[in-house]
Every structure is written in C-alpha cells, then in structure tokens.
NUMAR-353860 format. One line per 2 residues: their letters; for each residue x, y, z of N, C-alpha, C. Coordinates in nm, 4 decimals, decimal comma. Layout:
N
A = X Y Z X Y Z X Y Z; ... .
This chain:
104
SD = 8,2948 9,2457 11,4373 8,1887 9,1487 11,4605 8,2365 9,0400 11,5573; 8,1419 8,9669 11,6122 8,1742 8,8598 11,7068 8,2604 8,7526 11,6398 .
GD = 8,2294 8,7209 11,5152 8,3081 8,6214 11,4424 8,4529 8,6645 11,4249; 8,4742 8,7928 11,3960 8,6104 8,8451 11,3809 8,6867 8,8372 11,5123 .
RL = 8,6185 8,8700 11,6225 8,6840 8,8640 11,7530 8,7253 8,7216 11,7870; 8,6380 8,6258 11,7582 8,6708 8,4866 11,7887 8,7818 8,4348 11,6980 .
QH = 8,7827 8,4782 11,5726 8,8901 8,4393 11,4818 9,0239 8,4938 11,5314; 9,0224 8,6172 11,5777 9,1445 8,6761 11,6343 9,1874 8,5981 11,7582 .
LR = 9,0905 8,5633 11,8432 9,1210 8,4887 11,9648 9,1877 8,3556 11,9307; 9,1365 8,2858 11,8301 9,1990 8,1592 11,7872 9,3453 8,1792 11,7499 .
SV = 9,3743 8,2926 11,6879 9,5105 8,3167 11,6395 9,6089 8,3516 11,7511; 9,5603 8,3996 11,8667 9,6519 8,4420 11,9724 9,6596 8,3436 12,0900 .
LP = 9,5715 8,2460 12,0948 9,5771 8,1468 12,2032 9,6902 8,0497 12,1798; 9,7578 8,0012 12,2840 9,7388 8,0325 12,4250 9,7919 8,1709 12,4591 .
ME = 9,7317 8,2298 12,5636 9,7711 8,3627 12,6090 9,7327 8,3790 12,7558; 9,7949 8,4762 12,8219 9,7594 8,5058 12,9599 9,6426 8,6032 12,9616 .
VR = 9,5484 8,5803 13,0546 9,4355 8,6713 13,0727 9,4214 8,7016 13,2218; 9,3759 8,8203 13,2517 9,3522 8,8593 13,3912 9,2025 8,8499 13,4182 .
VT = 9,1676 8,7962 13,5354 9,0283 8,7907 13,5777 8,9910 8,9315 13,6253; 8,8941 8,9938 13,5565 8,8599 9,1333 13,5830 8,7261 9,1510 13,6532 .
SA = 8,6497 9,0448 13,6685 8,5209 9,0547 13,7376 8,5455 9,0562 13,8883; 8,5091 9,1668 13,9530 8,5343 9,1822 14,0959 8,4601 9,0804 14,1804 .
TH = 8,3552 9,0191 14,1253 8,2795 8,9201 14,2016 8,3311 8,7780 14,1829; 8,4285 8,7594 14,0955 8,4824 8,6258 14,0700 8,5853 8,5906 14,1775 .
PL = 8,5861 8,4660 14,2261 8,6824 8,4268 14,3307 8,8293 8,4453 14,2905; 8,8579 8,4438 14,1623 8,9964 8,4591 14,1155 9,0247 8,6015 14,0659 .
FG = 8,9437 8,6972 14,1092 8,9614 8,8362 14,0674 9,1064 8,8813 14,0848; 9,1616 8,9396 13,9778 9,2979 8,9911 13,9811 9,4043 8,8907 13,9421 .
KV = 9,3705 8,7626 13,9411 9,4686 8,6590 13,9058 9,4901 8,6563 13,7549; 9,6112 8,6175 13,7159 9,6435 8,5986 13,5750 9,6460 8,4488 13,5488 .
LE = 9,5677 8,4060 13,4478 9,5572 8,2652 13,4122 9,5991 8,2465 13,2677; 9,6445 8,1266 13,2343 9,6748 8,0965 13,0946 9,5502 8,0419 13,0289 .
AV = 9,5033 8,1107 12,9250 9,3899 8,0641 12,8451 9,4463 7,9814 12,7304; 9,3975 7,8576 12,7173 9,4519 7,7685 12,6152 9,3570 7,7469 12,4986 .
SF = 9,2274 7,7658 12,5207 9,1290 7,7538 12,4144 8,9999 7,8177 12,4614; 8,8958 7,8085 12,3793 8,7666 7,8604 12,4197 8,6577 7,7711 12,3643 .
KR = 8,5377 7,7870 12,4205 8,4207 7,7156 12,3698 8,2992 7,8026 12,3927; 8,1938 7,7743 12,3170 8,0683 7,8474 12,3327 7,9645 7,7508 12,3869 .
VA = 7,8934 7,7946 12,4890 7,7859 7,7154 12,5473 7,6639 7,8062 12,5568; 7,5579 7,7674 12,4881 7,4332 7,8459 12,4872 7,4600 7,9924 12,4517 .
GV = 7,5491 8,0146 12,3568 7,5787 8,1493 12,3105 7,6760 8,2283 12,3960; 7,7262 8,1678 12,5029 7,8202 8,2357 12,5918 7,9602 8,1795 12,5673 .
MY = 8,0583 8,2681 12,5517 8,1951 8,2247 12,5278 8,2664 8,2010 12,6605; 8,3240 8,0830 12,6733 8,4031 8,0450 12,7902 8,5460 8,0202 12,7473 .
LV = 8,6404 8,0637 12,8301 8,7806 8,0319 12,8070 8,8152 7,9060 12,8848; 8,8919 7,8185 12,8230 8,9490 7,7043 12,8939 9,0840 7,7532 12,9444 .
VV = 9,1005 7,7507 13,0772 9,2183 7,8098 13,1398 9,2893 7,7074 13,2272; 9,4129 7,7411 13,2622 9,4882 7,6632 13,3600 9,4715 7,7367 13,4929 .
LP = 9,4087 7,6693 13,5894 9,3837 7,7294 13,7205 9,5128 7,7376 13,8012; 9,5149 7,8184 13,9076 9,6380 7,8340 13,9862 9,6971 7,7026 14,0375 .
DG = 9,6138 7,5999 14,0587 9,6668 7,4711 14,1058 9,7117 7,3807 13,9910; 9,7058 7,4317 13,8670 9,7530 7,3564 13,7514 9,6466 7,2755 13,6807 .
TP = 9,5270 7,2684 13,7352 9,4200 7,1922 13,6723 9,3480 7,2779 13,5687; 9,2844 7,2133 13,4697 9,2082 7,2908 13,3715 9,0743 7,3350 13,4297 .
GT = 9,0246 7,4463 13,3803 8,8948 7,4964 13,4213 8,8388 7,5869 13,3138; 8,7178 7,6350 13,3355 8,6582 7,7299 13,2411 8,6164 7,8553 13,3160 .
IR = 8,6155 7,9660 13,2439 8,5722 8,0943 13,2990 8,5053 8,1713 13,1862; 8,3972 8,2379 13,2186 8,3297 8,3197 13,1170 8,4274 8,4222 13,0610 .
GD = 8,4267 8,4386 12,9312 8,5163 8,5340 12,8681 8,4954 8,6756 12,9171; 8,3688 8,7117 12,9460 8,3426 8,8486 12,9907 8,3856 8,8736 13,1355 .
AT = 8,4347 8,7716 13,2047 8,4894 8,7892 13,3398 8,6396 8,8140 13,3343; 8,6937 8,8227 13,2121 8,8370 8,8443 13,1928 8,8605 8,9644 13,1018 .
GV = 8,9854 9,0011 13,0870 9,0224 9,1080 12,9955 9,0646 9,0548 12,8600; 9,0113 8,9394 12,8198 9,0572 8,8741 12,6968 9,0414 8,9617 12,5728 .
FG = 8,9398 9,0445 12,5678 8,9205 9,1296 12,4507 8,9641 9,2725 12,4762; 9,0553 9,2880 12,5728 9,1106 9,4202 12,5990 9,0234 9,5063 12,6880 .
AP = 8,9315 9,4448 12,7603 8,8487 9,5210 12,8544 8,9401 9,5833 12,9594; 8,9065 9,7012 13,0051 8,9910 9,7640 13,1065 8,9990 9,6784 13,2315 .
EV = 9,1177 9,6697 13,2880 9,1370 9,5889 13,4073 9,0752 9,6539 13,5295; 9,0713 9,7846 13,5334 9,0105 9,8564 13,6444 8,9134 9,9561 13,5849 .
DG = 8,7867 9,9481 13,6233 8,6885 10,0377 13,5653 8,6682 10,1658 13,6454; 8,7347 10,1772 13,7590 8,7270 10,2992 13,8369 8,6025 10,3118 13,9228 .
TS = 8,5140 10,2126 13,9199 8,3905 10,2231 13,9968 8,3973 10,1503 14,1296; 8,5046 10,0789 14,1549 8,5130 10,0078 14,2816 8,6579 10,0015 14,3280 .
TV = 8,6711 9,9832 14,4579 8,8017 9,9672 14,5191 8,7956 9,8459 14,6086; 8,8970 9,7638 14,6010 8,8998 9,6430 14,6824 9,0024 9,6610 14,7927 .
LT = 8,9573 9,6435 14,9170 9,0467 9,6488 15,0322 9,0505 9,5121 15,0978; 9,1660 9,4754 15,1437 9,1764 9,3524 15,2220 9,1265 9,3814 15,3633 .
VA = 9,1031 9,2770 15,4397 9,0630 9,2948 15,5794 9,1703 9,3740 15,6538; 9,2960 9,3413 15,6288 9,4055 9,4139 15,6939 9,4035 9,5607 15,6534 .
GI = 9,3719 9,5881 15,5287 9,3643 9,7265 15,4820 9,2527 9,8038 15,5492; 9,1389 9,7388 15,5696 9,0270 9,8033 15,6378 9,0630 9,8333 15,7829 .
RR = 9,1290 9,7377 15,8471 9,1708 9,7606 15,9866 9,2685 9,8770 15,9964; 9,3624 9,8831 15,9042 9,4611 9,9919 15,9044 9,3933 10,1261 15,8801 .
LR = 9,2983 10,1278 15,7889 9,2234 10,2499 15,7598 9,1467 10,2965 15,8838; 9,0914 10,2031 15,9579 9,0191 10,2374 16,0806 9,1133 10,3017 16,1833 .
VV = 9,2327 10,2441 16,1998 9,3302 10,2989 16,2944 9,3683 10,4407 16,2543; 9,3946 10,4608 16,1265 9,4332 10,5939 16,0785 9,3191 10,6931 16,1020 .
TE = 9,1972 10,6530 16,0701 9,0811 10,7404 16,0875 9,0609 10,7769 16,2342; 9,0704 10,6777 16,3223 9,0540 10,7052 16,4654 9,1644 10,7960 16,5180 .
TL = 9,2861 10,7768 16,4709 9,3986 10,8615 16,5128 9,3748 11,0048 16,4692; 9,3353 11,0227 16,3445 9,3103 11,1579 16,2945 9,1940 11,2236 16,3672 .
AG = 9,0899 11,1509 16,3980 8,9748 11,2067 16,4697 9,0164 11,2555 16,6082; 9,1075 11,1828 16,6729 9,1546 11,2225 16,8057 9,2445 11,3442 16,8030 .
EM = 9,3085 11,3721 16,6888 9,3997 11,4852 16,6768 9,3287 11,6131 16,6345; 9,2054 11,6025 16,5856 9,1332 11,7206 16,5387 9,0759 11,7973 16,6566 .
PG = 9,0750 11,9311 16,6487 9,0120 12,0102 16,7557 8,8652 11,9683 16,7673; 8,8244 11,9334 16,8878 8,6859 11,8912 16,9078 8,6591 11,7498 16,8593 .
GV = 8,7674 11,6796 16,8227 8,7514 11,5425 16,7763 8,6941 11,4548 16,8858; 8,6014 11,3713 16,8479 8,5367 11,2845 16,9447 8,5820 11,1425 16,9207 .
RE = 8,6263 11,0758 17,0243 8,6685 10,9371 17,0125 8,5815 10,8542 17,1039; 8,5310 10,7476 17,0489 8,4516 10,6556 17,1300 8,5451 10,5646 17,2065 .
RK = 8,5139 10,5411 17,3309 8,5913 10,4467 17,4123 8,5135 10,3180 17,4227; 8,5851 10,2086 17,4183 8,5193 10,0773 17,4285 8,5141 10,0314 17,5702 .
C-alpha cells in the first residue's frame, strides 16, 4: 500500500536517488534525498541539488521506489554523439556498392 511505501521511505532516508524521468533537466543525475512531503496528493522528495542547495522533485521522476533506471523505450544521445553517428553513417554509405553521397 501507499502508506507502507511511505513508511519504508521514512526508514531509509537520507538516501541517494537517480533522476529517471528523461524529460527532467537533471535526468541521470544522482541526488541525495533527505526527506519527502506530499502536496495535493503528490509525493515530492526534498533533495540536495548539484550546487548544494535544497530543492524538490516529484518522487515519480526518480527511482526512489525501485523503478527501473532505463525502461528500454528511449535512447539519449548527446549532440556530439549525433554528429559522430552522422559521420559513421555517411562513411558507410560511401563504401557501399551503389552508395550515394550528397555533396554540399
């Protein structure tokens, strides 16, 4: 039950949690959760942000209850990764028989 989960959470705080929501600006970061609060039925963790200041984050945006860190439905590439992938793709296209390469 929700009450049991929150009771367990009280017993293990403070603890480290990973931000698992791919749309959150701190996605992938590990933060220290020091407490929690409920606002309008939504559970928020009180965390220490990377700059050392306190902040809050929705509990469901983290792996606090053991949610999988990677759900397998998305992949995140950096801009540098996308550029590298483009170079590799263009190189392979040029090496294939009949490969067509666009010239700029």
